[in-house]
C-alpha positions as CSV (number, residue, x, y, z in Angstrom):
1,M,0.0,0.0,0.0
2,E,1.3,3.4,-1.0
3,L,1.9,5.6,2.0
4,K,0.3,9.1,1.9
5,E,2.6,12.1,1.9
6,Q,2.9,14.0,5.1
7,I,4.6,17.0,6.5
8,Y,7.6,16.2,8.8
9,A,9.9,18.6,10.8
10,V,13.6,18.2,9.7
11,A,16.7,19.8,11.3
12,T,18.3,21.7,8.4
13,G,20.9,23.3,10.4
14,T,22.5,23.1,13.8
15,G,24.9,25.1,16.0
16,S,26.5,25.2,19.3
17,Y,28.6,27.4,21.5
18,I,31.2,25.8,23.9
19,P,32.7,28.6,26.0
20,P,36.5,28.8,25.9
21,V,37.0,29.1,29.7
22,V,38.0,25.7,31.1
23,V,37.6,25.1,34.8
24,K,39.4,21.9,35.9
25,N,38.6,19.8,39.0
26,S,41.9,20.8,40.5
27,D,40.6,24.4,40.5
28,F,38.2,23.4,43.3
29,A,40.7,21.6,45.5
30,N,41.1,24.6,47.8
31,R,37.3,25.4,47.9
32,V,35.7,25.1,51.3
33,F,32.7,22.7,51.1
34,L,30.1,22.5,53.7
35,N,27.6,19.8,54.9
36,D,23.9,20.2,54.8
37,D,23.9,21.8,58.3
38,G,26.6,24.3,57.4
39,T,29.6,22.5,59.1
40,K,32.8,22.0,57.1
41,I,33.3,18.7,55.4
42,D,36.2,17.2,57.2
43,L,38.1,15.9,54.3
44,P,41.0,17.3,52.2
45,G,39.7,19.2,49.2
46,I,41.6,17.1,46.7
47,E,39.8,14.0,48.1
48,I,36.4,15.6,47.7
49,V,37.2,16.5,44.1
50,D,38.6,13.1,43.3
51,K,35.5,11.4,44.8
52,F,33.3,13.8,42.7
53,Q,35.1,12.7,39.5
54,Q,34.6,9.0,40.3
55,I,30.9,9.6,40.8
56,T,30.3,11.9,37.8
57,D,33.2,11.2,35.3
58,I,33.6,15.1,35.1
59,R,37.1,16.2,35.0
60,E,36.6,19.7,33.6
61,R,33.7,22.1,32.6
62,R,33.2,25.1,30.5
63,I,31.9,28.5,31.7
64,A,30.9,31.5,29.8
65,E,33.2,34.4,29.5
66,S,32.2,37.1,32.1
67,K,31.2,39.7,29.5
68,Y,28.5,37.3,28.1
69,V,25.0,36.3,29.3
70,T,22.7,33.5,28.3
71,S,21.2,35.5,25.5
72,D,24.6,36.2,24.1
73,I,25.7,32.6,23.9
74,A,22.4,31.5,22.7
75,T,22.7,34.0,19.7
76,F,26.0,32.5,18.9
77,A,24.6,29.0,18.7
78,A,21.6,30.4,16.8
79,K,23.8,32.2,14.2
80,E,25.7,29.0,13.6
81,A,22.6,27.0,13.1
82,L,21.2,29.5,10.6
83,E,24.5,29.7,8.7
84,S,24.8,26.0,8.5
85,A,21.3,25.8,7.0
86,G,22.0,28.8,4.7
87,F,18.8,30.4,6.0
88,D,17.7,34.1,6.1
89,P,16.8,34.9,9.7
90,E,14.0,37.2,8.5
91,G,12.2,34.1,7.3
92,L,11.8,32.5,10.8
93,D,8.4,31.9,12.0
94,Y,9.3,31.1,15.6
95,I,12.4,31.4,18.0
96,I,11.8,29.2,20.9
97,L,14.5,29.5,23.7
98,A,14.8,27.0,26.4
99,H,16.6,28.0,29.5
100,N,16.3,28.1,33.4
101,L,17.3,31.4,34.8
102,G,17.7,33.9,32.0
103,D,20.4,36.4,31.7
104,V,22.3,36.2,34.9
105,K,25.3,38.7,34.9
106,T,28.6,37.8,36.4
107,G,28.6,38.5,40.0
108,S,24.8,38.6,40.2
109,R,22.4,36.0,41.2
110,Y,19.4,37.8,39.7
111,P,17.4,35.7,37.1
112,D,16.7,38.3,34.4
113,I,13.9,37.0,32.2
114,L,12.0,40.3,31.1
115,P,12.0,40.9,28.3
116,T,12.2,37.2,27.2
117,I,15.5,35.7,26.3
118,A,14.1,34.7,23.0
119,S,13.1,38.3,22.2
120,R,16.6,39.4,23.0
121,I,17.9,36.7,20.6
122,K,15.7,38.1,17.9
123,Q,17.0,41.5,18.5
124,K,20.6,40.4,18.5
125,L,20.0,38.6,15.2
126,G,18.8,41.8,13.8
127,I,15.4,40.4,12.9
128,R,12.8,43.0,11.9
129,N,10.0,40.7,10.8
130,P,7.2,41.2,13.3
131,K,5.9,37.9,12.3
132,T,8.8,36.2,13.8
133,I,7.4,35.1,17.2
134,A,9.9,34.8,20.0
135,Y,9.2,33.1,23.4
136,D,10.9,31.1,26.2
137,I,10.2,27.8,27.6
138,T,11.2,26.8,31.1
139,F,11.0,23.0,31.5
140,G,14.2,22.2,33.5
141,C,17.0,20.4,31.7
142,P,14.5,18.8,29.2
143,G,13.5,22.3,28.0
144,W,15.2,22.0,24.5
145,T,13.8,18.6,23.8
146,Q,10.3,19.9,24.8
147,A,10.9,23.0,22.6
148,V,11.6,20.6,19.6
149,I,8.2,18.8,20.4
150,Q,6.5,22.1,20.2
151,A,8.4,23.1,17.0
152,N,7.2,19.7,15.5
153,Y,3.6,20.6,16.2
154,Y,3.9,24.0,14.5
155,I,5.5,22.6,11.3
156,K,3.2,19.7,11.0
157,S,0.1,21.8,11.4
158,G,1.3,24.0,8.6
159,D,1.5,26.9,10.9
160,A,5.3,27.4,10.4
161,K,7.9,26.9,7.7
162,A,10.9,27.5,10.1
163,V,11.4,27.2,13.8
164,L,14.6,28.0,15.4
165,V,15.0,26.0,18.7
166,V,17.7,27.0,21.0
167,G,18.8,25.8,24.4
168,A,21.2,27.9,26.7
169,D,22.1,28.2,30.2
170,T,24.7,29.8,32.5
171,L,23.9,27.9,35.7
172,S,27.4,28.1,37.0
173,R,26.6,31.7,38.0
174,N,23.7,30.5,40.3
175,V,25.4,27.6,42.2
176,D,26.3,27.6,45.9
177,P,30.0,27.9,46.0
178,N,30.2,25.8,49.2
179,D,28.0,22.9,47.8
180,R,29.7,20.0,46.2
181,D,27.0,19.9,43.6
182,S,28.4,23.3,42.2
183,M,31.1,21.2,40.4
184,L,28.4,19.7,38.2
185,F,27.1,22.7,36.4
186,A,28.5,24.4,33.3
187,D,27.5,26.9,30.6
188,G,26.7,26.4,26.9
189,A,24.2,26.7,24.1
190,G,23.0,24.6,21.3
191,A,20.6,25.2,18.5
192,A,18.8,23.6,15.6
193,L,16.6,25.0,12.7
194,F,13.6,22.9,11.7
195,E,12.0,23.1,8.5
196,P,9.1,21.1,6.9
197,R,9.8,18.2,4.4
198,V,6.9,16.6,2.6
199,C,7.4,12.9,2.0
200,S,5.6,9.5,2.3
201,E,8.2,8.0,4.5
202,P,8.6,9.1,8.1
203,V,11.6,11.3,8.6
204,G,12.9,14.0,11.1
205,V,11.0,14.5,14.3
206,L,8.7,11.5,14.9
207,K,6.5,10.7,17.9
208,H,7.3,11.7,21.6
209,V,6.4,10.9,25.2
210,A,6.7,13.1,28.2
211,R,5.7,13.1,31.9
212,T,5.8,15.5,34.9
213,D,5.9,14.3,38.6
214,T,5.3,16.9,41.1
215,I,3.6,15.5,44.2
216,E,6.7,13.6,45.6
217,H,9.5,15.0,43.4
218,I,8.9,18.8,43.0
219,D,11.9,19.7,45.2
220,L,14.5,17.5,43.9
221,L,15.9,20.4,41.9
222,R,15.0,23.9,43.2
223,M,16.3,27.4,44.2
224,D,17.1,27.6,47.9
225,K,19.3,29.0,50.6
226,A,23.2,28.7,50.6
227,L,24.9,26.4,53.0
228,D,26.8,29.5,54.4
229,E,24.3,31.7,56.2
230,K,26.5,34.7,55.3
231,L,25.6,34.3,51.7
232,N,21.8,34.3,52.5
233,E,21.9,37.8,54.0
234,S,21.1,39.5,50.7
235,G,18.2,37.2,50.2
236,N,19.8,35.5,47.2
237,L,18.7,32.0,46.1
238,F,21.0,29.3,44.8
239,L,20.6,26.2,42.6
240,K,20.0,23.2,44.8
241,M,19.8,19.4,44.2
242,N,18.9,16.3,46.0
243,G,21.5,14.2,44.2
244,R,20.4,10.8,45.5
245,G,16.7,11.7,44.9
246,V,17.4,12.9,41.3
247,Y,19.5,9.8,40.6
248,N,16.8,7.4,41.8
249,Y,14.1,9.3,40.0
250,A,15.9,9.3,36.7
251,L,16.9,5.7,37.0
252,T,13.4,4.5,37.7
253,Y,11.6,6.7,35.0
254,V,13.8,7.5,32.1
255,P,14.2,3.9,30.9
256,I,10.3,3.5,31.1
257,I,10.0,6.8,29.0
258,A,12.5,5.5,26.5
259,K,10.7,2.3,25.9
260,E,7.3,4.0,25.7
261,C,8.9,6.3,22.9
262,L,10.3,3.3,21.1
263,D,6.9,1.5,21.4
264,L,5.0,4.5,20.3
265,N,7.1,4.7,17.1
266,N,6.9,0.9,16.5
267,L,10.6,0.6,17.0
268,T,12.8,-1.6,19.2
269,L,16.2,-0.8,20.8
270,S,17.9,-2.6,17.9
271,D,16.6,0.0,15.5
272,V,18.4,2.9,17.4
273,S,21.7,4.2,16.1
274,K,22.3,6.7,18.9
275,I,20.6,7.8,22.2
276,L,21.4,11.5,23.0
277,I,20.7,11.6,26.8
278,H,21.0,14.7,28.9
279,Q,24.4,15.0,30.3
280,A,23.7,15.1,33.9
281,N,26.0,12.5,35.4
282,A,28.0,10.0,33.4
283,K,27.5,7.1,35.9
284,M,23.8,7.9,36.1
285,D,23.6,8.0,32.3
286,E,25.4,4.6,32.0
287,A,23.1,3.1,34.7
288,I,20.0,4.4,32.8
289,L,21.3,2.9,29.4
290,K,21.8,-0.5,31.2
291,R,18.4,-0.4,32.5
292,I,16.9,0.4,29.0
293,F,18.8,-2.6,27.6
294,R,17.5,-4.9,30.5
295,L,13.8,-3.8,29.5
296,Y,14.6,-5.7,26.2
297,D,16.2,-8.6,28.1
298,M,19.6,-7.6,26.9
299,K,22.1,-8.0,29.7
300,D,25.1,-6.3,28.0
301,A,24.4,-2.6,27.1
302,N,26.1,-1.2,24.0
303,M,27.6,1.8,25.4
304,S,28.6,3.0,21.9
305,V,25.1,4.1,21.1
306,M,25.4,6.7,23.8
307,P,27.8,9.6,23.0
308,M,29.1,11.5,26.2
309,S,30.4,15.0,26.5
310,I,30.2,15.6,30.1
311,A,33.8,14.6,31.0
312,T,35.1,17.8,29.5
313,L,32.0,20.1,29.1
314,G,30.2,19.4,32.4
315,N,26.4,19.6,32.7
316,S,25.2,22.6,30.7
317,S,21.5,21.7,31.4
318,V,19.3,22.6,28.3
319,A,22.3,22.9,26.1
320,T,23.7,19.2,26.5
321,V,21.4,17.5,24.0
322,P,21.4,20.0,21.1
323,T,25.3,20.4,21.6
324,L,25.7,16.7,21.3
325,F,23.6,16.6,18.1
326,D,25.5,19.5,16.7
327,L,28.9,17.9,17.5
328,I,28.0,14.6,15.9
329,L,26.6,16.0,12.7
330,K,29.8,18.0,12.3
331,G,32.1,15.1,12.8
332,K,33.4,16.5,16.3
333,M,32.6,13.5,18.3
334,E,35.1,10.9,17.7
335,G,33.7,7.4,17.1
336,H,30.1,8.9,16.6
337,H,28.5,9.4,13.2
338,L,25.0,9.6,11.7
339,K,23.9,8.8,8.3
340,K,20.6,8.9,6.3
341,G,18.0,6.6,7.8
342,D,19.5,6.4,11.1
343,Y,17.1,6.6,14.2
344,V,18.1,8.8,17.1
345,M,16.5,9.0,20.4
346,M,16.8,12.3,22.2
347,T,15.8,12.2,25.9
348,S,16.3,14.5,29.0
349,V,15.3,14.6,32.6
350,G,15.3,17.6,35.0
351,A,13.6,20.0,37.3
352,G,9.8,19.8,37.7
353,M,10.4,16.8,37.8
354,N,10.2,16.5,34.0
355,I,11.2,13.9,31.5
356,N,10.7,13.6,27.7
357,A,11.8,11.7,24.7
358,F,11.4,11.8,21.0
359,M,12.6,9.9,18.0
360,Y,14.4,11.5,15.1
361,K,15.1,9.8,11.8
362,M,17.9,11.3,9.9
363,P,16.9,12.7,6.4
């Protein structure tokens, strides 16, 4: 039976911005780290750092130059995506920007989100077209993947011919300096331009799944007081995480979402060429992948399907998945390539607590 032609959303250009400032684990060796009750952790700094690397696999991370804010690095990634697609920005129907705390200036804790970061990107790109609609989405670390899901709906409905989806964060500026979790977070930006393609065979963004769990998990990632009471005198709030809780939540539900996504798309794990998972913690991601394989009664997980960037880039939140996608497409991830017809799963988990996943078939 001949398949009917349909509209699919295809990524025609990608871009990313990896800040040049490198912060190594050794840079934290003299940091004073505190327990939850505000007392000093009675271990040598280097021992704390070494244990952190064993748990997360992070040995260094990137942070944005002090002169730039989130909308700046987001614009850099957006420009690269538009240029790689050879697309005139004036033709954009939507700019969707995923982030968490907006334009936080160096030395500040203030989450500046008015006007929206997407509007600032539009202004910095010099777009005069009033029909280019720009808005933000805050969905925790899965923000970019959720924004792609929205872009897909716009394109499939015929409402849009071009949607620029950007994910950018500078979370390193909102961490508690005395919290060991501060070593997790990094800065970065990733972007992709989606355009319609009419064909009879499914291609580009396919079906998705998502979930939000609030009753028991709302505070696993949150803004809260610092461990050092002196830092709380100005009323600032800092990024806080229940690490064990996040680990258990992700390990429980991400594999379930991954299988739901495959089932919804009538695919199995053997059909997947790559799984681009949010770079939150290498050990956690490895454990998640093993559980996905076990759901298919496969004891040995094929780690080669899961490219990882966290060891050198850290956790840049909404930027991790689009950055991975961009690096692979441009041949910058050693040992990882994508070709026409390959199926890619993109999935993320984060504050909310939110999880999502969608399948992408390479055009």
